[in-house]
C-alpha atoms as a printed R data frame, in Angstrom:
   type eleno elety resid chain resno       x       y       z
1  ATOM     1    CA   MET     A     1  13.854  14.315  12.938
2  ATOM     2    CA   ALA     A     2  11.301  12.941  10.484
3  ATOM     3    CA   GLU     A     3  11.295  15.327   6.611
4  ATOM     4    CA   GLU     A     4   7.959  18.052   6.718
5  ATOM     5    CA   GLN     A     5   6.009  17.095   4.624
6  ATOM     6    CA   ASP     A     6   3.687  20.146   2.318
7  ATOM     7    CA   PRO     A     7   0.460  20.813   4.081
8  ATOM     8    CA   LEU     A     8  -2.585  19.791   2.008
9  ATOM     9    CA   ILE     A     9  -4.554  21.672  -0.088
10 ATOM    10    CA   ASP     A    10  -8.309  21.084  -0.346
11 ATOM    11    CA   LEU     A    11  -9.792  21.825  -2.945
12 ATOM    12    CA   THR     A    12 -13.347  20.508  -2.714
13 ATOM    13    CA   GLU     A    13 -13.930  23.470  -0.117
14 ATOM    14    CA   GLY     A    14 -15.071  20.329   2.406
15 ATOM    15    CA   ARG     A    15 -18.341  20.237   0.323
16 ATOM    16    CA   GLU     A    16 -18.591  16.501  -0.605
17 ATOM    17    CA   LEU     A    17 -20.488  14.080  -3.994
18 ATOM    18    CA   VAL     A    18 -21.978  11.190  -4.122
19 ATOM    19    CA   ILE     A    19 -19.993  10.113  -7.739
20 ATOM    20    CA   ASN     A    20 -22.710   7.022  -9.134
21 ATOM    21    CA   ARG     A    21 -21.828   7.656 -13.107
22 ATOM    22    CA   ILE     A    22 -18.921   7.526 -15.238
23 ATOM    23    CA   VAL     A    23 -20.634   9.908 -17.726
24 ATOM    24    CA   SER     A    24 -16.894   9.514 -20.213
25 ATOM    25    CA   GLY     A    25 -13.417   8.569 -20.031
26 ATOM    26    CA   GLY     A    26 -11.927   7.380 -23.079
27 ATOM    27    CA   PHE     A    27  -7.167   7.103 -23.035
28 ATOM    28    CA   TYR     A    28  -6.619  10.159 -25.388
29 ATOM    29    CA   GLY     A    29  -2.105  11.203 -25.752
30 ATOM    30    CA   SER     A    30  -0.578   9.325 -23.081
31 ATOM    31    CA   GLN     A    31  -3.194  10.202 -20.351
32 ATOM    32    CA   HIS     A    32  -6.486   8.670 -18.671
33 ATOM    33    CA   VAL     A    33  -9.605  11.815 -19.002
34 ATOM    34    CA   ILE     A    34 -12.449  10.286 -16.859
35 ATOM    35    CA   LEU     A    35 -15.868  12.775 -16.487
36 ATOM    36    CA   LEU     A    36 -18.073  11.601 -12.912
37 ATOM    37    CA   GLY     A    37 -21.022  12.423 -12.036
38 ATOM    38    CA   THR     A    38 -24.250  12.815  -9.364
39 ATOM    39    CA   ASN     A    39 -27.418  12.557 -10.121
40 ATOM    40    CA   ARG     A    40 -30.195  15.786  -9.674
41 ATOM    41    CA   TYR     A    41 -33.631  16.744 -10.500
42 ATOM    42    CA   GLY     A    42 -33.085  20.453 -12.018
43 ATOM    43    CA   ALA     A    43 -35.531  21.799 -14.098
44 ATOM    44    CA   GLY     A    44 -36.441  20.880 -18.040
45 ATOM    45    CA   PRO     A    45 -36.885  23.557 -20.575
46 ATOM    46    CA   ASP     A    46 -40.932  23.172 -19.648
47 ATOM    47    CA   GLY     A    47 -40.559  23.908 -16.259
48 ATOM    48    CA   LYS     A    48 -40.924  21.122 -14.460
49 ATOM    49    CA   LEU     A    49 -39.033  18.734 -12.534
50 ATOM    50    CA   GLN     A    50 -36.812  16.037 -14.562
51 ATOM    51    CA   GLY     A    51 -33.688  13.923 -13.447
52 ATOM    52    CA   GLN     A    52 -30.697  14.970 -14.478
53 ATOM    53    CA   CYS     A    53 -26.581  14.441 -14.404
54 ATOM    54    CA   ALA     A    54 -24.150  16.703 -13.370
55 ATOM    55    CA   ILE     A    55 -20.498  16.896 -13.891
56 ATOM    56    CA   VAL     A    56 -18.646  17.100 -10.552
57 ATOM    57    CA   ALA     A    57 -15.652  15.342 -11.565
58 ATOM    58    CA   ARG     A    58 -12.729  16.034 -14.629
59 ATOM    59    CA   LEU     A    59  -9.403  13.452 -14.033
60 ATOM    60    CA   ARG     A    60  -6.744  13.439 -16.304
61 ATOM    61    CA   PHE     A    61  -4.618  10.565 -15.099
62 ATOM    62    CA   ASP     A    62  -0.614   8.612 -17.089
63 ATOM    63    CA   ASN     A    63  -1.146   5.053 -16.828
64 ATOM    64    CA   ASP     A    64   0.867   4.564 -13.150
65 ATOM    65    CA   MET     A    65  -1.739   6.443 -11.546
66 ATOM    66    CA   ALA     A    66  -4.278   4.573 -13.388
67 ATOM    67    CA   LYS     A    67  -2.685   1.527 -12.167
68 ATOM    68    CA   ILE     A    68  -2.767   3.029  -8.498
69 ATOM    69    CA   LEU     A    69  -6.602   3.750  -9.023
70 ATOM    70    CA   ARG     A    70  -7.695   0.255 -10.335
71 ATOM    71    CA   ASP     A    71  -5.369  -2.069  -7.460
72 ATOM    72    CA   ALA     A    72  -6.390   1.336  -4.772
73 ATOM    73    CA   LEU     A    73  -9.929  -0.673  -5.964
74 ATOM    74    CA   ASN     A    74 -10.088  -4.034  -6.900
75 ATOM    75    CA   HIS     A    75  -8.427  -3.811  -2.231
76 ATOM    76    CA   GLY     A    76 -11.640  -1.780  -1.238
77 ATOM    77    CA   LEU     A    77 -13.807  -3.611  -3.433
78 ATOM    78    CA   ALA     A    78 -11.808  -6.729  -2.030
79 ATOM    79    CA   VAL     A    79 -13.338  -6.380   1.573
80 ATOM    80    CA   LEU     A    80 -17.324  -5.923   0.302
81 ATOM    81    CA   SER     A    81 -16.689  -9.907  -0.472
82 ATOM    82    CA   PRO     A    82 -16.171 -13.466   1.606
83 ATOM    83    CA   PRO     A    83 -12.713 -15.206   1.282
84 ATOM    84    CA   ALA     A    84 -13.699 -18.370  -1.363
85 ATOM    85    CA   ASN     A    85 -12.581 -20.708   0.934
86 ATOM    86    CA   GLU     A    86 -15.193 -19.904   4.292
87 ATOM    87    CA   LYS     A    87 -19.144 -21.359   3.463
88 ATOM    88    CA   ALA     A    88 -22.646 -20.346   5.224
89 ATOM    89    CA   ASN     A    89 -23.051 -21.521   7.871
């Protein structure tokens, strides 16, 4: 009999955002802290349209999770690059 897993809880309420900025990051205490952002437009103090950055995620994780994230990103990026021994025709 297969083990029953906890149900997945989606705290995003189904919303998806494009992350295209690292607002800040660092290592504090024993955790990596990264703020992720997205570009958006908003009104400035003068009422004119201006580009802004909105923080959309605040992440804190330990070294083990940082390595898991690194490995997952490296794997995803490797798919985008052709193998080193492959030549164009």
